[in-house]
C-alpha positions in Angstrom: 11.1 0.6 -7.8 13.1 3.3 -6.1 11.5 6.7 -5.7 13.5 9.9 -6.3 13.7 12.2 -3.3 13.7 16.0 -3.8 15.1 18.4 -1.2 12.3 20.7 0.1 14.4 23.7 -1.0 14.1 22.5 -4.6 10.3 22.1 -4.6 8.7 24.7 -7.0 4.9 24.6 -6.5 4.5 26.6 -9.7 6.4 24.1 -11.8 5.1 20.9 -10.3 2.0 19.3 -9.0 2.5 19.2 -5.3 0.3 16.5 -3.8 -0.1 16.7 0.0 -1.2 13.3 1.2 -1.7 14.3 4.9 -5.3 14.2 6.3 -7.6 17.1 5.5 -7.4 18.7 8.9 -3.6 19.0 8.8 -3.7 20.3 5.3 -6.2 23.0 6.4 -3.9 24.0 9.3 -1.2 24.9 6.8 0.2 23.6 3.5 2.6 24.4 0.7 1.0 27.1 -1.5 -0.7 25.6 -4.5 -0.5 22.0 -3.0 -3.5 19.8 -3.7 -4.7 17.7 -0.8 -5.3 14.0 -1.8 -5.2 12.1 1.5 -3.4 8.8 1.2 -6.6 6.8 1.8 -8.2 8.5 -1.2 -5.2 8.4 -3.6 -5.8 4.9 -4.8 -9.3 5.8 -5.9 -8.2 8.7 -8.1 -4.6 7.9 -9.2 -5.6 6.2 -12.5 -8.3 8.8 -13.4 -6.2 11.9 -13.0 -4.1 13.8 -15.5 -0.7 14.2 -13.9 1.6 17.1 -14.7 5.1 16.5 -16.1 6.5 16.9 -12.6 4.9 15.6 -9.4 6.1 16.1 -5.8 4.4 14.1 -3.0 4.6 15.6 0.5 3.7 14.0 3.8 4.5 14.5 7.5 8.1 13.2 7.6 8.9 11.9 4.1 8.2 8.2 4.6 4.6 7.7 3.4 5.2 10.0 0.5 7.6 7.5 -0.9 4.9 4.8 -1.1 2.5 7.3 -2.6 5.0 8.5 -5.1 5.6 4.9 -6.3 1.8 4.5 -6.8 1.6 7.7 -8.7 4.6 6.8 -10.8 2.9 3.6 -11.9 0.0 5.6 -13.4 1.6 8.9 -14.4 3.1 7.9 -17.8 6.1 10.1 -18.5 5.9 12.2 -15.4 8.8 12.7 -13.1 7.5 11.7 -9.6 9.5 12.5 -6.4 8.9 12.4 -2.7 9.8 15.5 -0.7 12.6 14.5 1.6 11.8 14.9 5.3 8.2 16.0 4.5 6.7 19.0 6.2 9.2 18.6 9.1 11.9 19.8 6.7 9.8 22.4 4.8 11.2 25.9 5.5 9.1 27.7 2.9 6.0 29.6 3.4 2.7 27.9 4.2 -0.8 28.8 3.1 -2.7 29.1 6.3 -6.4 29.3 7.0 -7.6 32.9 6.9 -8.4 33.0 10.6 -4.9 31.8 11.5 -3.2 34.1 9.0 -5.2 37.0 10.4 -4.2 36.2 14.0 -0.5 35.9 13.0 -0.8 39.3 11.3 -2.3 40.8 14.4 0.8 39.6 16.4 3.1 41.8 14.2 
């Protein structure tokens, strides 16, 4: 099964479930706004119990592991369109939701 890749510029977190499969520490350091953190190690435990949105985008560090995760989600997500974010967070140029302490220190630098 081939997984669709989506360009990071085309990811709309308000229209799709964005699933961030990085570990919790990296997610906390900064993530796509509205992304949900389901680390890859936990995904298999929840994939068949979850209600998936019509559109799901899976994001990882560089866009490789997210392809594997997207295939797994696609197997359980019924009629959902599931895609891997091409290039992962390395190619994401959009805003990131940062921890409050980090966001405050960046604002102080202005």
